BAPALUM-38635 format. One line per field, with one value per residue (C-alpha): chain; x, y, z; residue number from 0. Coordinates in nm, 2 decimals. Example, Ala and Ser with C-alpha at 12.3 -4.5 7.8 and 13.67 -1.06 7.14 Angstrom:
2
ch <- c(A A)
east <- c(1.23 1.37)
north <- c(-0.45 -0.11)
up <- c(0.78 0.71)
i <- c(0 1)
END
This chain:
299
ch <- c(A A A A A A A A A A A A A A A A A A A A A A A A A A A A A A A A A A A A A A A A A A A A A A A A A A A A A A A A A A A A A A A A A A A A A A A A A A A A A A A A A A A A A A A A A A A A A A A A A A A A A A A A A A A A A A A A A A A A A A A A A A A A A A A A A A A A A A A A A A A A A A A A A A A A A A A A A A A A A A A A A A A A A A A A A A A A A A A A A A A A A A A A A A A A A A A A A A A A A A A A A A A A A A A A A A A A A A A A A A A A A A A A A A A A A A A A A A A A A A A A A A A A A A A A A A A A A A A A A A A A A A A A A A A A A A A A A A A A A A A A A A A A A A A A A A A A A A A A A A A)
east <- c(32.45 32.13 31.90 31.56 31.28 31.07 30.72 30.62 30.57 30.93 30.83 30.94 30.70 30.84 30.77 30.43 30.35 30.48 30.26 29.94 29.69 29.44 29.07 29.06 29.39 29.36 29.58 29.77 29.84 29.59 29.40 29.03 28.93 28.78 28.60 28.45 28.31 28.18 27.99 27.88 27.71 27.47 27.36 27.27 27.08 26.85 26.80 26.68 26.45 26.30 26.22 26.04 25.78 25.60 25.59 25.43 25.14 24.98 25.01 24.82 24.55 24.50 24.54 24.35 24.11 24.24 24.17 24.46 24.41 24.42 24.74 24.90 24.94 25.24 25.41 25.29 25.43 25.76 25.81 25.67 25.97 26.20 26.00 26.02 26.39 26.51 26.63 26.73 26.95 27.16 27.18 27.28 27.55 27.69 27.70 27.81 28.02 28.03 28.08 27.83 27.57 27.60 27.57 27.27 27.10 27.16 27.02 26.69 26.67 26.73 26.46 26.22 26.31 26.26 25.93 25.78 25.79 25.53 25.36 25.28 25.13 24.92 24.82 24.69 24.76 24.90 25.15 25.31 25.30 25.50 25.77 25.79 25.82 26.09 26.30 26.26 26.38 26.69 26.75 26.72 27.02 27.22 27.16 27.25 27.58 27.69 27.63 27.87 28.11 28.19 28.30 28.58 28.72 29.00 29.12 28.87 28.89 28.75 28.46 28.20 28.34 28.32 27.96 27.86 28.03 27.85 27.52 27.56 27.52 27.19 27.08 27.17 26.95 26.66 26.69 26.70 26.45 26.14 26.27 26.34 26.00 25.81 25.95 25.79 25.50 25.34 25.39 25.20 24.87 24.74 24.76 24.70 24.99 25.21 25.13 25.30 25.63 25.62 25.84 26.12 26.30 26.27 26.40 26.68 26.76 26.76 27.03 27.24 27.21 27.34 27.64 27.70 27.68 27.94 28.17 28.14 28.20 28.52 28.65 28.84 28.60 28.80 28.65 28.79 28.79 28.76 28.83 28.55 28.52 28.20 28.32 28.01 28.22 28.36 28.26 28.17 28.07 28.39 28.61 28.43 28.42 28.79 28.89 28.66 28.66 28.90 28.83 28.50 28.37 28.19 27.90 27.82 27.61 27.41 27.23 26.92 26.97 27.09 27.20 27.56 27.65 27.72 27.37 27.21 27.39 27.32 26.96 26.92 27.09 26.87 26.56 26.63 26.57 26.22 26.11 26.20 26.04 25.73 25.72 25.74 25.47 25.24 25.30 25.19 24.88 24.79 24.85 24.63 24.34 24.37 24.37 24.07 23.87 23.96 23.85 23.52 23.41 23.18 23.32)
north <- c(-3.03 -3.22 -3.10 -2.98 -3.23 -3.15 -3.25 -3.45 -3.12 -3.01 -2.74 -2.75 -2.74 -2.41 -2.25 -2.40 -2.26 -1.92 -1.92 -2.00 -1.72 -1.58 -1.59 -1.23 -1.20 -1.17 -1.33 -0.99 -1.00 -0.72 -0.75 -0.73 -0.77 -0.42 -0.45 -0.78 -0.66 -0.35 -0.56 -0.80 -0.50 -0.51 -0.86 -0.72 -0.43 -0.65 -0.89 -0.60 -0.46 -0.80 -0.90 -0.57 -0.65 -0.91 -0.68 -0.41 -0.64 -0.64 -0.26 -0.20 -0.44 -0.24 0.11 0.07 -0.21 -0.45 -0.82 -1.06 -1.11 -0.74 -0.69 -0.96 -0.68 -0.57 -0.90 -0.87 -0.52 -0.64 -0.93 -0.72 -0.50 -0.80 -0.90 -0.55 -0.51 -0.87 -0.80 -0.44 -0.53 -0.76 -0.50 -0.23 -0.45 -0.54 -0.17 0.00 -0.28 -0.39 -0.04 0.14 -0.13 -0.12 0.26 0.24 -0.01 0.19 0.50 0.31 0.18 0.53 0.68 0.41 0.48 0.85 0.80 0.67 1.02 1.16 0.82 0.87 1.21 1.07 0.78 0.57 0.20 0.25 0.51 0.26 -0.01 0.21 0.26 -0.12 -0.18 0.09 -0.06 -0.41 -0.28 -0.15 -0.47 -0.67 -0.48 -0.52 -0.89 -0.93 -0.76 -0.86 -1.23 -1.30 -1.03 -1.19 -1.50 -1.32 -1.12 -1.37 -1.71 -1.91 -2.21 -2.00 -1.85 -2.07 -1.98 -1.61 -1.61 -1.82 -1.58 -1.29 -1.47 -1.47 -1.09 -1.15 -1.37 -1.10 -0.85 -1.09 -1.12 -0.75 -0.63 -0.73 -0.58 -0.25 -0.25 -0.33 -0.02 0.21 0.01 -0.07 0.25 0.32 0.48 0.24 0.22 0.59 0.69 0.42 0.55 0.88 0.70 0.44 0.64 0.68 0.34 0.37 0.73 0.61 0.34 0.60 0.80 0.49 0.38 0.72 0.69 0.34 0.48 0.74 0.48 0.27 0.58 0.68 0.32 0.09 -0.15 -0.32 -0.45 -0.81 -0.99 -1.37 -1.63 -1.64 -2.02 -2.01 -1.73 -1.52 -1.20 -1.34 -1.15 -1.46 -1.82 -1.92 -1.79 -2.00 -2.31 -2.28 -2.30 -2.59 -2.82 -2.66 -2.43 -2.49 -2.35 -2.02 -2.17 -2.40 -2.20 -2.39 -2.08 -1.92 -1.69 -1.34 -1.45 -1.54 -1.78 -1.49 -1.34 -1.68 -1.78 -1.44 -1.47 -1.81 -1.68 -1.37 -1.59 -1.75 -1.44 -1.35 -1.71 -1.73 -1.39 -1.50 -1.81 -1.60 -1.37 -1.65 -1.80 -1.47 -1.45 -1.80 -1.71 -1.40 -1.61 -1.87 -1.61 -1.43 -1.75 -1.81 -1.46 -1.48 -1.82 -1.80 -1.92)
up <- c(18.49 18.44 18.16 18.27 18.18 17.88 17.78 17.47 17.29 17.37 17.62 17.98 18.27 18.38 18.04 18.03 18.37 18.27 17.95 18.15 18.12 18.37 18.33 18.19 18.00 17.62 17.35 17.33 17.70 17.78 18.11 18.07 18.44 18.48 18.14 18.24 18.57 18.41 18.16 18.44 18.60 18.30 18.41 18.75 18.59 18.37 18.65 18.87 18.61 18.52 18.88 18.95 18.68 18.88 19.19 18.98 18.87 19.21 19.24 18.92 19.03 19.35 19.19 18.87 18.99 18.73 18.71 18.72 18.34 18.27 18.48 18.26 18.00 18.21 18.12 17.76 17.72 17.87 17.62 17.34 17.39 17.34 17.03 16.87 16.94 16.86 16.50 16.54 16.84 16.62 16.35 16.59 16.75 16.41 16.30 16.62 16.78 17.15 17.30 17.08 17.13 17.50 17.52 17.27 17.50 17.81 17.65 17.58 17.94 18.07 17.85 17.97 18.33 18.31 18.13 18.45 18.59 18.34 18.34 18.71 18.64 18.35 18.57 18.28 18.23 17.88 18.00 18.24 17.98 17.74 18.00 18.06 17.69 17.64 17.92 17.78 17.43 17.59 17.78 17.46 17.31 17.63 17.65 17.28 17.33 17.69 17.67 17.38 17.48 17.82 17.64 17.45 17.74 17.80 17.69 17.48 17.72 18.00 17.81 17.98 18.32 18.25 18.12 18.42 18.66 18.49 18.53 18.91 18.89 18.72 19.01 19.26 19.06 19.07 19.45 19.52 19.26 19.45 19.77 19.59 19.42 19.74 19.91 19.66 19.50 19.84 20.04 20.36 20.27 20.01 19.64 19.58 19.80 19.64 19.30 19.38 19.46 19.18 18.95 19.21 19.16 18.78 18.77 19.00 18.76 18.48 18.65 18.74 18.38 18.26 18.49 18.35 18.00 18.08 18.23 17.92 17.70 17.88 17.96 17.73 17.57 17.31 16.99 17.02 16.69 16.72 16.45 16.20 16.18 15.97 15.73 15.79 15.71 15.39 15.07 14.86 14.89 14.71 14.99 15.25 15.02 14.93 15.30 15.38 15.07 14.82 14.53 14.36 14.03 14.06 13.87 14.16 14.40 14.67 14.79 14.63 14.33 14.42 14.77 14.85 15.14 15.37 15.32 15.34 15.67 15.83 15.72 15.88 16.20 16.22 16.18 16.51 16.72 16.59 16.61 16.98 17.04 16.86 17.08 17.39 17.27 17.19 17.53 17.69 17.47 17.58 17.94 17.90 17.76 18.03 18.31 18.14 18.14 18.51 18.60 18.42 18.55 18.85 19.19)
i <- c(0 1 2 3 4 5 6 7 8 9 10 11 12 13 14 15 16 17 18 19 20 21 22 23 24 25 26 27 28 29 30 31 32 33 34 35 36 37 38 39 40 41 42 43 44 45 46 47 48 49 50 51 52 53 54 55 56 57 58 59 60 61 62 63 64 65 66 67 68 69 70 71 72 73 74 75 76 77 78 79 80 81 82 83 84 85 86 87 88 89 90 91 92 93 94 95 96 97 98 99 100 101 102 103 104 105 106 107 108 109 110 111 112 113 114 115 116 117 118 119 120 121 122 123 124 125 126 127 128 129 130 131 132 133 134 135 136 137 138 139 140 141 142 143 144 145 146 147 148 149 150 151 152 153 154 155 156 157 158 159 160 161 162 163 164 165 166 167 168 169 170 171 172 173 174 175 176 177 178 179 180 181 182 183 184 185 186 187 188 189 190 191 192 193 194 195 196 197 198 199 200 201 202 203 204 205 206 207 208 209 210 211 212 213 214 215 216 217 218 219 220 221 222 223 224 225 226 227 228 229 230 231 232 233 234 235 236 237 238 239 240 241 242 243 244 245 246 247 248 249 250 251 252 253 254 255 256 257 258 259 260 261 262 263 264 265 266 267 268 269 270 271 272 273 274 275 276 277 278 279 280 281 282 283 284 285 286 287 288 289 290 291 292 293 294 295 296 297 298)
END
């Protein structure tokens, strides 16, 4: 009987084919397909919420007789929510894990959505801006958790595929958001009539988000641990150094006094988020100034 051919590594093609994993199969053999698409629904959610912001600008211009520069405060409030929540989102995720972080973020989005009901009754610009900011704060947490989580819901080599697949849901949200907003922000009867229905899509989002939070609460959302290649969770600098370059004397400490390598590395990582958020905020301030100058110049 002829022996089955083997590869250079000593494994037969049949066994290699048998060992091939799917896109959503973990190292332990667990299937994460349902968990992935549940997480992907969050991408659709924040795409929907983000795309409705621009549609809202024109409504406020008509209802509150705002200039284009003044209506830019809607965008400012939106990105201010990202700025405020940038660091807390990372801390919450680290403390509560994937599942807890997602539920926490959904709770924030729900509160922001329901706030539009009393905001419509108050009918003041600041009230609407508060709702926009609250929703953005919740979305910050969701994006912080969902983006990296999709990359670990299966084999490492398919991580890029999974996050790209999840991003397609985000694109769908961006497409349908303006259609949804237009149905309620520009109702028949003018801006005054539309103002009475402005809260409807956001309150609807609030209820949908609560359902999503319940689904996440009762569903299996595993806390998947990946290999810590940078030793950010090690207790001392010596542990990280021993694995990379061999044991070094404890007296050699390349980090500032009172800060071990873990603290220093986490500090540097956490500095990225506020820097990016500050850049977004400054861009919005610059945009506001430019639009103000355009509005104040005579035709």
